[in-house]
N, C-alpha and C positions, 0 to 999 in steps of 0.2 A: 504494500501500500504506499502511496507517496506520502513522503514525512511531513508534509504541509498539509495533508487532507484531515478533515474532520469527520469521522462517522457520526451520523445521527441515526440513531435507533428510534423510529417513531412509533410510540405507544404501544409497546409490549404489556399491555395489561390484561387481567384476567376477562374484563367485558368483551376482547377480542380473541382470547385464546381459548377460553372454555365454549366446548363445543354445545353445551347446553345454553349459552347465552343467544339472544337473538342477534349478536352482532359477532357471534364467535366464528372465525375463519377455519375451515376444514384443513386448511394449508400450514397452519399455525405450527404443529409440531416439526413439519420438515424445515424450517428456517432456525430453528434454536441453534443447531451446531454451525451453520454458516455465520449467524451473527456473532455467536460466541468466537469463532476463529478471527473475525474482522475486528472485534474488539479488544482482541488479544495483540494484533498487532498496531492498533490505534492507541492502546494505552490510556493516557490522561487525555488524549484527544478524541474522546469518545463522550457524546451527550446522548441522554435518553429523554423522551419526551413523553407526556401524558396528557391524554383529554380528559378534561374535567369540565363538567356542566357550568354555565355561567351561574352567578347566584342571583342575579336579577337579568333573566335572558331579554334581549330586546330583538324587535323586527321578526323576522323569520326563524330566529333561533327558539323564540317563545312557541310558535307553532311546531317547531321540530321536536322539542322536548315534551309537547303535548301529544304528539304522535308516538313518541318513544319513551312512555313514562317510567319504565324500569330502569333507565339510564339517568333520569333526574333525580341524583342521590348525591349526598355530601362529598366533598373533595376526598375524605379520608375514609371512604366506603371500601370495604374489603373487595367490591366489585372494581374498582378504579385502581386496585394497587397493581405494582409491577408484579408480573408473574416470577416465582422464585427462581426459574432457570435465568432469568436477565436482570434479577434486583441488585446485582453487584457490579453490572457493567460499568459504570461511570461515577465520576464525583458530580458531574454535571446533570441536573435534572431540571427541565423546563416543562411546566405545566399550564396549558392554555385552554379555554373554553372554544377553541377553534378548529377546524379541519386541518388546514395549512399550519405548519409551525413556523415558518419563517416569518420573522417579525424582531420587533426590538429585543425581546427576551432573549431569542438564538442568536442574534447578532452580537448581543453584548458578550458572550462567550466566543463565538468564531470569528468575530470581526465582520464588516459590512459587504467584502467580496471574497468569501473564502472558496476553497474547494471542497465540497461536502459529498461524502459518500453516504448515500442513503439507503436504509435498510428498514423492515418493520411492516406495519399492517395499518391500514389496509390499502394495497396497491392502488385499487380503483378510487380510494377516497383521500385519506390524510397524506399517503405517500405522493400522489400524482399532485395533489394541492400544494403541498410543501416544495416540489420540485419545480413548478411551474411560475410560483411566485420567488422562489430563491434565483432561478434563471433570469427571471424578468428584471431582479434588482441587480443582476450583474454576477452573481455567484456561479462556479464553474460546478456542475453536479454529475456525479456518476450514480446511476441507480442499479442496485444489485439485484439481478433477475432473482436468483435462488435465495436471496436473504429476505424477500417481499414476501407476504403472504395477503392474497387477494380475497373478496368474499367468496369468490368461486375460482376455479381455475380459468373458466372463459373471462370473467370481468378482469382477472389478473394479466392475461395475455391482453386484451383490448387495451389497458392503462399502459402496459410495456410498449405496445404499438404506438399509441399516441406519443408517448414521451420520447421514442425513438426517432420522432419527425423533428427534433430539435437540436441536432449537432450543430455546431460543437458545445453550444451551451449545456446540454443534457446528452450524457451518453449512458448507455447500457451495457452492463458486462456482468460476468458472473464472478463469485467468489474468488475461485482460482486465478481468473484473469486478473482482479483487483490485488490480490495478495503477491501475484508473480510479477506483474509489470508496475514498477515504482513510477514509470511515465505517463500513467493513465491519469488524466486530469479532467 
């Protein structure tokens, strides 16, 4: 992994990992090992994000949480906890009430125009929302295909296909490619 890159592990939480959750990804178990391998390489340059509902949702977020009442819980609810397999990944944790995690809180850790290596869940929601916003703001983004879990395999592939349309700002690569090629930017 490029030494200047920041690994951002998006929302490795029980709400997205547990198959019994309405938002659980069937692909989540398969990304645990690739994410851990990337985090071992990134070391202190690993950031873990968490989705949390807004305390007082505004606009479309109010209707969204009314449509998904099971997810409208306090920030410290066990449903929103990091999965045990990834709870130890980074010293940096950014919790936000948005799909996309790119913004001031993440920039405070990574800087305004970093190289981000994205992994996590859900490829077709929070990962793509983060990738597009970060690239639009000038970040260089690598999305790791086998370290992201979609809401379904078809939705994962569709999101990857969309993100692959944005080179050189966004590139897609496998875990092995990222770990083997320090020049991937």
